[in-house]
Every structure is written in structure tokens, then in C-alpha cells.
C-alpha positions in Angstrom: 117.2 95.8 81.2 119.2 98.8 79.7 120.5 101.2 82.7 118.6 104.0 80.3 115.3 102.5 81.1 116.0 101.6 84.7 116.8 105.0 85.5 113.7 106.1 83.8 111.5 103.7 85.7 112.9 104.4 88.8 112.6 108.4 88.4 109.3 107.9 87.5 107.8 105.3 90.0 109.2 107.4 92.6 107.1 110.3 91.0 103.3 108.7 90.9 101.3 107.2 93.5 100.8 104.3 90.9 103.9 102.6 90.5 102.9 99.3 89.7 101.0 101.0 86.5 104.4 102.4 85.0 105.5 100.5 81.9 108.8 101.8 80.4 109.5 100.0 76.8 112.6 100.9 74.5 113.2 100.9 71.2 116.2 101.6 69.3 116.7 102.7 65.7 119.2 104.4 63.5 117.7 108.2 65.2 118.6 107.0 68.5 116.8 105.2 71.7 113.2 106.3 72.1 111.5 105.6 76.0 108.0 105.2 75.7 106.4 105.8 79.1 102.5 104.7 80.0 101.4 105.2 83.3 97.9 106.0 85.3 96.1 108.9 83.8 96.1 109.6 87.7 99.5 110.2 87.5 99.7 111.7 84.5 100.2 115.4 86.5 103.1 114.3 88.3 105.2 113.1 85.4 104.2 116.2 83.2 104.6 119.3 86.4 103.4 122.5 86.2 104.1 124.3 82.2 105.5 120.5 81.4 108.6 121.3 83.6 108.9 118.0 84.9 109.0 116.1 81.7 111.5 118.5 80.6 113.8 118.0 83.5 113.1 114.0 83.4 113.7 114.7 79.0 117.0 116.4 80.1 118.3 113.8 82.8 117.3 111.0 80.3 119.6 112.7 77.6 122.8 113.2 79.7 122.4 109.6 80.5 122.3 108.9 76.6 125.2 111.1 76.5 127.3 109.0 78.5 126.8 106.3 76.5 126.9 107.9 73.2 123.0 107.9 72.0 120.4 110.3 71.7 117.8 109.0 73.7 114.2 110.6 73.4 111.1 110.2 75.5 107.6 110.0 74.0 104.8 109.8 77.5 101.7 107.9 76.0 98.3 109.5 77.3 96.7 106.9 79.2 93.7 105.1 78.5 90.9 107.3 80.5 93.3 110.4 80.3 91.5 113.6 80.6 92.3 114.4 75.9 93.9 118.0 76.9 95.4 119.9 74.4 98.4 118.3 72.5 100.7 121.1 74.1 99.9 119.8 77.4 100.9 116.4 76.8 103.8 117.5 74.0 106.3 114.3 73.9 108.5 116.9 71.5 112.0 117.8 73.5 113.7 121.5 72.6 117.1 120.2 70.6 120.5 121.2 73.3 123.9 120.4 72.6 125.9 118.6 75.6 127.2 122.2 77.3 123.6 123.6 77.3 122.0 120.0 79.1 124.9 119.9 81.4 124.0 124.0 82.2 120.7 122.5 82.7 121.8 120.6 85.4 124.4 123.0 87.2 126.9 121.1 86.7 
């Protein structure tokens, strides 16, 4: 398992009530690394966070981890079976494009 995948799995399992249901898959192509996250429906709110802030923070951290390895890392959060079917905006997987300086500013390093 790659370091970025281990990192994501650790963070998500620390946040959720059902860590045994967390599955992280990793796919590499010409666009970079795509991490796909599957979680229990009951934990979706914990991972997305209010106004998507938790998901944005996780994406920022993943990008920083990726920068360390010269890789572009993106996160896709799959809506779980039995999910509420919320709006596409609530479960958006698009992260704003940032350069290294902006990502570091976000982390206040």
C-alpha cells in the first residue's frame, strides 16, 4: 500500500464510527493519482463536514502529501449504498485547483 493511501485510510478511519467499512482504492494514470473512498452511509456527514469543509481539508492534505512525491492526488468520495441521495453539490468531488504556495497557506505552515 502506498503512503498516500495509508495516510487517507488512517485519517478517515479516525473520523468515522464504522472504520471496518472504509475502503480506499488507488488508481494512477496520466492525470495523476485518483484515490476513491467508500464509507458507510451513516459516516458520510462526518467525512464531508459542514459545507464540505472536512472533505476540502482532507483533499488539501492529500495534495500536500502528493507534492512531496511529485504526484497530483485527487479524491473521489463515492456515495454509499443507502445514502440520502443528497444534491450533487453536497457530495461534489471537485476540489479547487491550487498551487503549492496556496496549499501551504491553507495549512498555515
